[in-house]
C-alpha positions in Angstrom: 18.7 -46.2 41.9 19.7 -48.4 39.0 16.6 -47.5 37.1 17.3 -43.8 37.6 20.9 -44.2 36.3 19.5 -46.0 33.2 17.0 -43.2 32.5 19.7 -40.6 33.0 21.9 -42.4 30.5 19.1 -42.7 28.0 18.3 -39.0 28.4 22.0 -38.1 27.8 22.0 -40.2 24.6 18.7 -38.6 23.5 20.2 -35.1 24.0 23.3 -36.2 22.2 21.4 -37.6 19.2 19.2 -34.5 19.0 22.3 -32.2 19.2 24.0 -34.2 16.4 20.9 -34.1 14.2 20.6 -30.4 14.8 24.3 -29.9 13.8 23.9 -31.9 10.6 20.7 -30.0 9.8 22.4 -26.6 10.3 25.6 -27.5 8.4 24.1 -29.3 5.4 20.3 -29.2 5.1 19.1 -25.7 6.2 18.6 -22.9 3.7 21.2 -20.9 5.6 23.7 -23.8 5.8 27.5 -23.4 5.9 27.7 -25.0 2.5 25.5 -22.4 0.8 27.4 -19.6 2.7 30.7 -20.9 1.3 29.3 -21.1 -2.2 28.0 -17.5 -1.9 31.3 -16.3 -0.5 33.2 -17.8 -3.5 30.7 -16.2 -5.9 31.1 -12.8 -4.2 34.9 -13.0 -4.6 34.5 -13.8 -8.3 32.2 -10.9 -8.8 34.5 -8.5 -6.9 37.4 -9.6 -9.2 35.1 -9.1 -12.2 34.1 -5.7 -10.9 37.8 -4.6 -10.6 38.5 -5.7 -14.2 35.4 -3.9 -15.5 36.4 -0.7 -13.6 39.9 -1.0 -15.2 38.2 -1.3 -18.6 36.0 1.7 -17.9 39.1 3.8 -17.0 40.8 2.8 -20.2 37.7 3.6 -22.2 37.4 7.0 -20.6 41.0 7.7 -21.4 40.3 6.6 -25.0 37.3 8.8 -25.2 39.3 11.9 -24.0 42.0 11.0 -26.6 39.4 10.7 -29.4 37.8 14.1 -28.7 40.6 15.5 -30.8 39.8 15.3 -34.6 43.3 14.3 -35.6 43.5 11.5 -33.1 40.0 10.3 -34.1 41.2 10.2 -37.8 44.3 8.3 -36.8 42.3 5.8 -34.7 39.9 5.2 -37.7 42.8 4.6 -40.1 44.7 2.2 -37.8 41.8 0.2 -36.4 39.2 0.2 -39.1 41.2 0.9 -42.3 39.3 4.1 -43.2 40.9 6.3 -45.8 40.3 9.7 -47.4 38.8 10.2 -50.8 41.3 9.5 -53.7 43.7 7.9 -51.3 45.4 4.6 -51.8 46.7 2.6 -48.8 49.4 0.0 -49.1 50.0 -2.5 -46.3 53.5 -3.7 -46.0 54.0 -7.0 -44.2 57.4 -8.3 -43.2 58.2 -12.0 -43.5 58.5 -12.5 -39.8 55.1 -10.9 -39.1 53.1 -13.3 -41.3 51.7 -16.2 -39.5 52.4 -19.6 -41.0 
């Protein structure tokens, strides 16, 4: 009887140790571990945020493209953004004192 109880306790401890080793393996060491899943989830969230920002930029660009289909608006855009001018035309830039960076 005593010997049987001792073996039963040893088997319980063996099962417990095996279970703990299995848990540690699954949580930290396996290629499908929880740690890796959490890292991948964070990366997916970052990529989704980046996707939303890029979709917003695409919408703005499409709106700008529609706006620039008109020749007058294209000319205005070229003058304001890139300083283009017509032939025999002089452009003066006026800067106010408060607009100059010091």
